[in-house]
MARVOVEX-359909 format. One record per residue (C-alpha): y negated, x, z negated. Coordinates in nm, 4 decimals. Example, Ala and Ser with C-alpha at 12.3 -4.5 7.8 and 13.67 -1.06 7.14 Angstrom:
<rs>
R         y         x         z
R    0.4500    1.2300   -0.7800
R    0.1060    1.3670   -0.7140
</rs>
This chain:
<rs>
R         y         x         z
R    0.0000    0.0000    0.0000
R   -0.3461    0.1261    0.0898
R   -0.5681    0.1727   -0.2124
R   -0.8968   -0.0146   -0.1725
R   -1.2045    0.1873   -0.2556
R   -1.3573   -0.0460   -0.5149
R   -1.6612    0.1792   -0.5610
R   -1.7518    0.1315   -0.1953
R   -1.6916   -0.2424   -0.2151
R   -1.9325   -0.2544   -0.5095
R   -2.2101   -0.1376   -0.2764
R   -2.1744   -0.4568   -0.0737
R   -2.1046   -0.7241   -0.3271
R   -2.4191   -0.7386   -0.5421
R   -2.6462   -0.9369   -0.3089
R   -2.4336   -1.0541   -0.0183
R   -2.1204   -1.1944   -0.1820
R   -1.8910   -0.9631    0.0103
R   -1.6651   -0.8757   -0.2830
R   -1.3795   -1.0753   -0.1313
R   -1.3545   -0.8213    0.1498
R   -1.0637   -0.6925   -0.0601
R   -0.8852   -1.0200    0.0233
R   -0.8989   -0.9591    0.3993
R   -0.5494   -0.9167    0.5448
R   -0.6704   -0.8224    0.8942
R   -0.5561   -1.1420    1.0651
R   -0.8074   -1.0799    1.3436
R   -0.9678   -1.4259    1.3415
R   -1.3130   -1.2712    1.3038
R   -1.2631   -1.0540    1.6100
R   -1.1159   -1.3384    1.8139
R   -1.4132   -1.5673    1.7421
R   -1.6875   -1.3013    1.7613
R   -1.9130   -1.3590    2.0642
R   -1.9369   -0.9851    2.1302
R   -1.5751   -0.8900    2.0555
R   -1.5060   -0.8192    2.4224
R   -1.6969   -0.4950    2.3749
R   -1.4329   -0.3629    2.1350
R   -1.1268   -0.5670    2.0437
R   -1.1165   -0.4183    1.6943
R   -1.4645   -0.5432    1.6095
R   -1.5447   -0.6680    1.3470
R   -1.2184   -0.6363    1.1551
R   -1.2223   -0.2597    1.2057
R   -1.5372   -0.2361    0.9946
R   -1.3748   -0.4444    0.7222
R   -1.0823   -0.2043    0.7303
R   -1.3207    0.0902    0.6942
R   -1.4509   -0.0694    0.3754
R   -1.1022   -0.1231    0.2396
R   -1.0125    0.2372    0.3106
R   -1.3348    0.3715    0.1641
R   -1.4495    0.5297    0.4920
R   -1.8201    0.5029    0.4190
R   -1.9270    0.7702    0.6665
R   -1.7495    0.5940    0.9518
R   -1.9195    0.2694    0.8504
R   -2.2632    0.4205    0.8558
R   -2.2071    0.5835    1.1937
R   -2.0369    0.2874    1.3644
R   -2.2585    0.1541    1.6465
R   -2.0801   -0.1834    1.6199
R   -2.2724   -0.2484    1.3001
R   -2.5794   -0.3126    1.5139
R   -2.3985   -0.5247    1.7718
R   -2.3549   -0.8054    1.5181
R   -2.5758   -1.1087    1.5906
R   -2.5417   -1.2360    1.2313
R   -2.4411   -1.5691    1.3868
R   -2.1958   -1.6299    1.0993
R   -1.9217   -1.7567    1.3270
R   -1.6752   -1.5084    1.1791
R   -1.7645   -1.6087    0.8241
R   -1.7044   -1.9812    0.8771
R   -1.3756   -1.9016    1.0547
R   -1.2356   -1.6487    0.8048
R   -0.9344   -1.7975    0.6187
R   -0.9764   -1.5577    0.3240
R   -1.3518   -1.5923    0.2647
R   -1.4118   -1.2246    0.3291
R   -1.7670   -1.2973    0.4552
R   -1.7692   -1.0599    0.7559
R   -2.1290   -1.1439    0.8557
R   -2.2598   -1.0783    0.5063
R   -2.0627   -0.7545    0.5044
R   -2.2319   -0.6471    0.8292
R   -2.5721   -0.7083    0.6716
R   -2.4716   -0.5073    0.3674
R   -2.3531   -0.2175    0.5866
R   -2.6863   -0.2260    0.7698
R   -2.8680   -0.2136    0.4403
R   -2.6781    0.0992    0.3414
R   -2.7372    0.2531    0.6865
R   -3.1113    0.1866    0.6714
R   -3.1330    0.3356    0.3235
R   -2.9574    0.6412    0.4685
R   -3.2086    0.6641    0.7535
R   -2.9577    0.5705    1.0258
R   -3.1109    0.2611    1.1835
R   -3.1101    0.2734    1.5671
R   -3.4453    0.2907    1.7533
R   -3.4557   -0.0782    1.8534
R   -3.4126   -0.1867    1.4905
R   -3.6696    0.0680    1.3689
R   -3.9212   -0.0676    1.6218
R   -3.8477   -0.4264    1.5199
R   -3.8994   -0.3472    1.1515
R   -4.2109   -0.1352    1.2135
R   -4.3735   -0.4179    1.4094
R   -4.3137   -0.6616    1.1268
R   -4.4246   -0.4180    0.8594
R   -4.7518   -0.3375    1.0367
R   -4.8391   -0.6589    1.2195
R   -4.6200   -0.9235    1.0481
R   -4.4446   -1.0228    1.3713
R   -4.1527   -0.8830    1.5784
R   -4.3646   -0.8182    1.8882
R   -4.6227   -0.5973    1.7187
R   -4.9139   -0.8137    1.8374
R   -5.2242   -0.7701    1.6220
R   -5.1862   -0.9915    1.3148
R   -5.5506   -1.0990    1.3470
R   -5.4404   -1.2957    1.6573
R   -5.1995   -1.5140    1.4627
R   -5.4269   -1.8174    1.4738
R   -5.5330   -1.7797    1.8390
R   -5.2867   -2.0473    1.9500
R   -5.5063   -2.3071    1.7771
R   -5.7724   -2.2623    2.0476
R   -5.5304   -2.4177    2.2997
R   -5.4536   -2.7204    2.0841
R   -5.5671   -3.0665    2.1954
R   -5.6299   -3.1759    1.8367
R   -5.7926   -3.0333    1.5285
R   -5.5542   -2.8164    1.3302
R   -5.6504   -2.8131    0.9604
R   -5.6311   -2.4912    0.7603
R   -5.5859   -2.4363    0.3885
R   -5.9622   -2.3831    0.3709
R   -6.0728   -2.6876    0.5722
R   -5.8178   -2.9215    0.4104
R   -5.7848   -2.8011    0.0526
R   -5.6072   -3.1206   -0.0554
R   -5.3147   -3.0718    0.1845
R   -4.9670   -3.1843    0.0805
R   -4.7593   -2.9807    0.3257
R   -4.8138   -2.6216    0.4325
R   -4.7059   -2.5949    0.7936
R   -4.5734   -2.2393    0.8199
R   -4.6144   -2.1932    1.1941
R   -4.3892   -1.8817    1.2182
R   -4.4076   -1.5713    1.4386
R   -4.2669   -1.7090    1.7638
R   -4.4714   -2.0296    1.7574
R   -4.7841   -1.8217    1.6907
R   -4.7401   -1.5370    1.9396
R   -4.4772   -1.6101    2.2053
R   -4.6279   -1.7590    2.5214
R   -4.3354   -1.9933    2.5814
R   -4.3372   -2.1313    2.2265
R   -4.7131   -2.1669    2.1722
R   -4.7279   -2.4924    2.3735
R   -4.4646   -2.6320    2.1361
R   -4.6978   -2.5526    1.8449
R   -4.9731   -2.7524    2.0117
R   -4.7390   -3.0490    2.0510
R   -4.6289   -3.0259    1.6879
R   -4.9928   -3.0373    1.5780
R   -5.0572   -3.3456    1.7902
R   -4.7477   -3.5199    1.6542
R   -4.8281   -3.4370    1.2916
R   -5.1841   -3.5626    1.3330
R   -5.0649   -3.8815    1.5016
R   -4.8155   -3.9752    1.2295
R   -5.0599   -3.8928    0.9519
R   -4.8999   -3.5936    0.7800
R   -5.1402   -3.4323    0.5320
R   -5.0884   -3.0688    0.6279
R   -5.2633   -2.7355    0.6694
R   -5.1845   -2.3933    0.8148
R   -5.2615   -2.0498    0.6752
R   -5.4028   -1.9139    1.0013
R   -5.4515   -1.5375    0.9849
R   -5.3231   -1.5309    0.6280
R   -4.9746   -1.6291    0.7415
R   -4.7170   -1.3497    0.7396
R   -4.3523   -1.3206    0.8385
R   -4.0900   -1.5146    0.6416
R   -3.8558   -1.2137    0.6443
R   -3.5359   -1.3928    0.7433
R   -3.4433   -1.1588    1.0271
R   -3.5718   -0.8550    0.8429
R   -3.3087   -0.9231    0.5815
R   -3.0370   -0.9781    0.8446
R   -3.1351   -0.6429    0.9957
R   -3.0605   -0.4840    0.6575
R   -3.4122   -0.3922    0.5444
R   -3.3951   -0.5458    0.1980
R   -3.6980   -0.3601    0.0672
R   -3.9238   -0.4937    0.3428
R   -3.7830   -0.8441    0.2957
R   -3.8712   -0.8373   -0.0739
R   -4.2211   -0.7098    0.0094
R   -4.2787   -0.9903    0.2615
R   -4.1462   -1.2433    0.0148
R   -4.3829   -1.1207   -0.2579
R   -4.6803   -1.1289   -0.0197
R   -4.5950   -1.4814    0.0964
R   -4.5429   -1.6109   -0.2556
R   -4.8743   -1.4626   -0.3629
R   -5.0483   -1.6403   -0.0740
R   -4.8638   -1.9643   -0.1498
R   -4.9691   -1.9394   -0.5119
R   -5.3308   -1.8811   -0.4097
R   -5.3387   -2.2186   -0.2337
R   -5.1058   -2.4101   -0.4633
R   -4.8311   -2.4522   -0.2038
R   -4.5374   -2.6627   -0.3198
R   -4.4091   -2.8091    0.0072
R   -4.3403   -2.6103    0.3241
R   -4.2940   -2.7566    0.6718
R   -4.1320   -2.5390    0.9398
R   -4.0160   -2.5694    1.2998
R   -3.8095   -2.2496    1.3029
R   -3.4521   -2.2594    1.1667
R   -3.4954   -1.8944    1.0677
R   -3.7908   -1.9777    0.8435
R   -3.6107   -2.2860    0.7161
R   -3.3109   -2.0800    0.6110
R   -3.5020   -1.8176    0.4175
R   -3.7589   -2.0483    0.2536
R   -3.4893   -2.2947    0.1492
R   -3.2196   -2.0518    0.0396
R   -3.3916   -1.7218   -0.0458
R   -3.7251   -1.8275   -0.1944
R   -3.7495   -2.0287   -0.5154
R   -3.9400   -2.3407   -0.6124
R   -4.0460   -2.4911   -0.2797
R   -3.9560   -2.8147   -0.1085
R   -3.8755   -2.7215    0.2503
R   -3.8527   -2.9577    0.5465
R   -3.7990   -2.9198    0.9185
R   -4.0531   -3.0660    1.1572
R   -3.7602   -3.2492    1.3173
R   -3.6899   -3.4245    0.9849
R   -4.0478   -3.5498    0.9688
R   -4.0315   -3.6609    1.3321
R   -3.7072   -3.8534    1.2832
R   -3.8500   -4.0288    0.9764
R   -4.1593   -4.1234    1.1787
R   -3.9467   -4.2592    1.4633
R   -3.7425   -4.4703    1.2233
R   -4.0511   -4.6018    1.0425
R   -4.2304   -4.6847    1.3661
R   -4.5132   -4.4354    1.3115
R   -4.4039   -4.2465    1.6218
R   -4.3186   -4.4686    1.9148
R   -4.1184   -4.3137    2.1955
R   -4.2331   -4.5185    2.4926
R   -4.1670   -4.3216    2.8086
R   -3.8005   -4.2990    2.9162
R   -3.6722   -3.9532    3.0099
R   -3.3954   -4.0228    3.2594
R   -3.2184   -3.6912    3.2226
R   -2.8802   -3.5565    3.1189
R   -2.9392   -3.3299    2.8184
R   -2.7100   -3.0780    2.6487
R   -2.8040   -2.9504    2.3043
R   -2.7498   -2.5919    2.1878
R   -2.6710   -2.5601    1.8153
R   -2.8881   -2.3021    1.6427
R   -2.6925   -2.0684    1.4134
R   -2.9475   -2.1011    1.1348
R   -2.9472   -2.4790    1.1500
R   -2.5736   -2.5152    1.1971
R   -2.3544   -2.2507    1.0415
R   -2.6138   -2.1386    0.7864
R   -2.7343   -2.4832    0.6761
R   -2.4817   -2.7357    0.8073
R   -2.7450   -2.9261    1.0086
R   -2.5802   -3.0574    1.3239
R   -2.6666   -3.4255    1.3581
R   -3.0432   -3.4157    1.2958
R   -3.1363   -3.2668    1.6368
R   -2.8883   -3.4967    1.8111
R   -3.0297   -3.8015    1.6322
R   -3.3772   -3.7165    1.7569
R   -3.2481   -3.6710    2.1127
R   -3.0573   -4.0006    2.1007
R   -3.3770   -4.1751    1.9906
R   -3.5530   -4.0765    2.3147
R   -3.5060   -4.3550    2.5695
R   -3.3261   -4.2644    2.8904
R   -3.1576   -3.9461    2.7675
R   -2.7845   -3.9038    2.8230
R   -2.6601   -3.6537    2.5659
R   -2.3619   -3.4376    2.6593
R   -2.1882   -3.1487    2.4807
R   -2.0752   -2.8004    2.5719
R   -1.7109   -2.7073    2.5029
R   -1.8310   -2.4822    2.2199
R   -2.0578   -2.6873    1.9986
R   -2.1237   -2.7753    1.6361
R   -1.9602   -2.5127    1.4098
R   -1.8026   -2.3311    1.7038
R   -2.1216   -2.3085    1.9115
R   -2.1883   -1.9777    2.0835
R   -2.4918   -1.7874    1.9523
R   -2.7956   -1.7501    2.1800
R   -2.7883   -1.3732    2.1210
R   -3.1212   -1.3432    1.9386
R   -3.0081   -1.2863    1.5818
R   -3.0295   -0.9781    1.3634
R   -3.3514   -0.8480    1.5175
R   -3.2250   -0.8589    1.8765
R   -3.4668   -1.1238    2.0013
R   -3.7208   -0.8566    2.0933
R   -3.4920   -0.5751    2.2051
R   -3.2324   -0.4949    2.4665
R   -2.8830   -0.5725    2.3414
R   -2.6978   -0.2447    2.2795
R   -2.3526   -0.3748    2.3789
R   -2.2025   -0.4473    2.7190
R   -2.2296   -0.8264    2.7386
R   -2.5219   -1.0679    2.7242
R   -2.4363   -1.3637    2.5056
R   -2.7475   -1.5533    2.6145
R   -2.6303   -1.5366    2.9759
R   -2.2878   -1.6654    2.8773
R   -2.4402   -1.9566    2.6873
R   -2.6772   -2.0422    2.9727
R   -2.3877   -2.0491    3.2174
R   -2.1858   -2.2684    2.9816
R   -2.4765   -2.5130    2.9538
R   -2.5250   -2.5290    3.3317
R   -2.1565   -2.6054    3.3838
R   -2.1971   -2.9347    3.1939
R   -2.4118   -3.0661    3.4778
R   -2.7035   -3.1257    3.2400
R   -3.0599   -3.1253    3.3701
R   -3.2034   -2.9972    3.0420
R   -3.0769   -2.7476    2.7854
R   -3.2415   -2.8639    2.4621
R   -3.3064   -2.6229    2.1760
R   -3.4401   -2.6565    1.8234
R   -3.5256   -2.2910    1.7637
R   -3.7972   -2.0690    1.9158
R   -3.5613   -1.7705    1.9342
R   -3.3040   -1.9819    2.1194
R   -3.5821   -2.0850    2.3564
R   -3.6638   -1.7213    2.4369
R   -3.3041   -1.6067    2.4759
R   -3.1661   -1.9032    2.6686
R   -3.4582   -1.9247    2.9080
R   -3.3947   -1.5577    2.9901
R   -3.0246   -1.6377    3.0264
R   -3.0865   -1.9280    3.2640
R   -3.3012   -1.7038    3.4843
R   -3.0548   -1.4137    3.4700
R   -2.7676   -1.6408    3.5764
R   -2.9869   -1.7868    3.8532
R   -2.9275   -2.1440    3.7396
R   -3.2934   -2.2185    3.6659
R   -3.3001   -2.4477    3.9691
R   -3.0275   -2.6591    3.8057
R   -3.1100   -2.6620    3.4360
R   -3.4345   -2.6281    3.2406
R   -3.4658   -2.5076    2.8806
R   -3.6839   -2.7290    2.6627
R   -3.7544   -2.7595    2.2941
R   -3.6635   -3.0996    2.1485
R   -4.0281   -3.1241    2.0387
R   -4.1349   -3.1095    2.4049
R   -3.9071   -3.4004    2.4899
R   -4.0353   -3.6039    2.1940
R   -4.3971   -3.5327    2.2921
R   -4.3339   -3.6251    2.6546
R   -4.1835   -3.9588    2.5542
R   -4.4568   -4.0358    2.3018
R   -4.7687   -3.9046    2.4797
R   -4.6731   -3.7913    2.8274
</rs>
C-alpha cells in the first residue's frame, strides 16, 4: 500500500476542503468528465495521485495545473468527494506562493491588482459605461437612501460586448422601480476568479477593500448580474443579502411590473453557467425567464444542467490564450449550433465573451447568435 503524505495533504485542506483527497481510489471519473482531458488522459487524476504520493515538486511544476477551468464538473461527478477542482485551486495557491505562476496568470493577476479588472483598463474608466445609458443611473452619492447596491462587475463595466447589457439592466431596474445605486469609480473587483487562480492573498485584499467600501455606504443588499460575483459575494463574503438581476426580473414578470409584450419567434438554447449551476445549483431560474418571453421555443443541448460543458473562461482564462491544445468554447459553440437554435442564450458575461468567440471561430455565426438573457427580456419589453 502506498503511504499517503499527510503533511502535503494538510497544505490543501485548510481552506478548500480537499482533505478527502486521501479517499480517492483513482477511478478516473474526473478525467473522463473533464472538458480538457483530451490533452492528457491522466489529467486530473494524475495530480491527485501526486498529492497522495507526496510528490510536491511534480505538482508545482505540472503545467496541467493551469489547464483547469475550475468548472467543478469533476467535483460534482467524483464518487468519493475528493474535490478535484478545489484541489487544483489549492495547488495553484501553493505554486503562486512559490513564484511559479505562468505568464498569462501573472498578467491576469497584475491587471486586477493595479486596475481592479482583468483587462488592465484604467480603473478611473469603470463608470464610463453610464454615459451610454438611456436612463439615469443613480450612484451611492446621488441616491443615498438606496436599498440595493448594484455591483456592476468588471465585464459589464469594461467589455464592449457586455456594456450594452448593463444599459439594458439599468433601464429594466428603473422601469420596475428597484431602489438601487452603483459605486461608479469606487467599485473594485469581487475577487472570485482571483481566488480560483490561486492568489489567496490578493483575494483577501480585494475582499477587505470591498467590505470597507460597502461599510462606508451602509450596504446590506447586493444585486449582481455576473454569476462569478454572485458566487463570491454569497458564499465567500459574510453578512450580505445577494440577489441575481435575473431573480429580480422574474419576480417583476410574475407581479406584472415588467410586461413582456413583443414576441420573439426564435428557437433558443440556453448554456448553463458553471457558477450558477454547479457552484450554486441554479438551473431553472434562467430557463423560467426564457419561457416567460412570448414566442421563444426553448431547446437543450445534449450536455446541460449539471453536465453542461464549460464555456472555457474560468480560472483567469477569459482574458488569455488557453495553454492547452483544445478550445472548449469552440466545442460548446459547435454543440449549440447543432441543436438548430437561432440564439445561444447566456446568463454570464464571461460566457458571452467566450461563446461569441467560439461561434465566430467555428464559422457558425451566420446560423446562431449569442445573446444575454437580459437582451431578450429587454427586446420583448421595450424593443
